[in-house]
C-alpha positions in Angstrom: 0.0 0.0 0.0 1.5 3.3 -1.0 1.1 6.4 1.1 -0.2 9.6 -0.6 2.2 12.5 -0.4 0.7 15.7 1.1 1.7 19.3 1.0 3.2 20.9 4.1 3.7 24.6 4.5 6.5 26.1 6.7 7.3 29.6 7.8 10.6 30.2 9.5 11.2 33.4 11.4 14.4 34.3 13.2 14.8 37.7 14.8 17.8 39.4 16.4 18.3 42.8 18.2 21.5 44.5 17.2 22.9 47.9 18.2 24.0 49.2 14.7 22.7 49.0 11.2 25.1 46.5 9.7 22.7 45.7 6.8 23.0 49.2 5.3 26.6 49.9 6.2 28.9 51.1 3.3 32.0 49.7 5.0 33.7 47.6 2.2 34.4 44.7 4.6 30.8 44.6 5.7 29.5 44.8 2.1 31.3 41.6 1.1 30.2 39.7 4.2 26.6 40.9 3.8 26.5 39.7 0.2 27.7 36.3 1.2 25.0 36.2 3.9 22.3 37.3 1.5 23.3 34.7 -1.1 23.4 31.9 1.5 20.0 32.7 3.0 18.4 33.0 -0.4 19.8 29.6 -1.5 19.0 27.7 1.7 15.7 26.3 0.2 16.6 23.7 -2.5 14.4 24.5 -5.5 14.2 20.9 -6.5 12.7 19.8 -3.2 10.6 22.7 -2.0 8.4 25.4 -3.6 9.8 28.7 -2.2 7.2 31.5 -1.9 9.3 34.2 -0.2 12.6 34.9 1.5 13.0 38.2 3.3 15.6 39.8 5.5 14.0 42.8 7.2 15.4 45.7 9.3 13.4 47.8 11.7 14.7 50.5 14.1 13.3 50.7 17.6 12.1 54.1 18.7 13.0 53.8 22.3 16.6 52.4 22.2 17.5 53.1 18.6 18.7 49.5 18.3 17.7 47.5 15.2 15.7 44.4 14.8 16.9 42.1 12.0 14.3 39.5 10.9 14.8 36.6 8.5 11.6 35.1 7.2 11.1 32.3 4.7 7.9 30.7 3.6 7.9 27.5 1.6 5.9 24.3 0.7 7.1 20.7 0.7 5.4 17.4 0.0 6.2 14.0 1.3 6.2 12.1 4.6 5.3 14.3 7.5 8.2 13.6 9.9 10.8 13.7 7.1 9.5 17.1 5.9 9.4 18.5 9.4 13.0 17.4 10.0 14.1 19.0 6.7 12.4 22.3 7.6 14.1 22.2 11.1 17.5 21.7 9.4 16.8 24.7 7.2 16.0 26.8 10.3 19.1 25.7 12.2 21.3 26.4 9.2 19.8 29.9 8.8 20.3 30.6 12.5 24.0 29.4 12.3 24.6 31.5 9.2 23.1 34.7 10.6 25.0 34.3 13.9 28.2 33.5 12.1 27.8 36.7 10.1 27.3 38.8 13.3 30.3 37.2 14.9 32.5 37.7 11.9 31.8 41.4 11.8 32.0 41.7 15.6 28.4 42.8 16.0 26.7 42.1 19.4 23.3 40.5 19.0 20.5 39.0 21.0 18.1 36.5 19.5 14.4 37.5 20.1 11.6 35.0 20.7 8.8 35.8 18.3 5.3 34.6 19.5 3.1 33.7 16.5 -0.6 34.3 16.8 -2.5 31.8 14.8 
């Protein structure tokens, strides 16, 4: 008996608070590191396995502290076995987290990961 493949939708959101706007900086060293980060995050979702709907890296400045919130958001669809697809999505999330934090570490930027509470 074969099992019918179903569609599963995933939205990954990672947010960090940082003290300076490293995403718009014109420092030549930052520009190169930032382009590598953008490319890596954009290509994390394999096109042959998932249908990618959106990939965003957003920046917002806080009014009270003037710090910045950097948010990575990706929305995609997969089809297959539920547990296998969940594990694959979790691996994508962990890789994105590692890449973003490696970027901050490489440019000596202090950061704090924020816990986003989704309302469904």
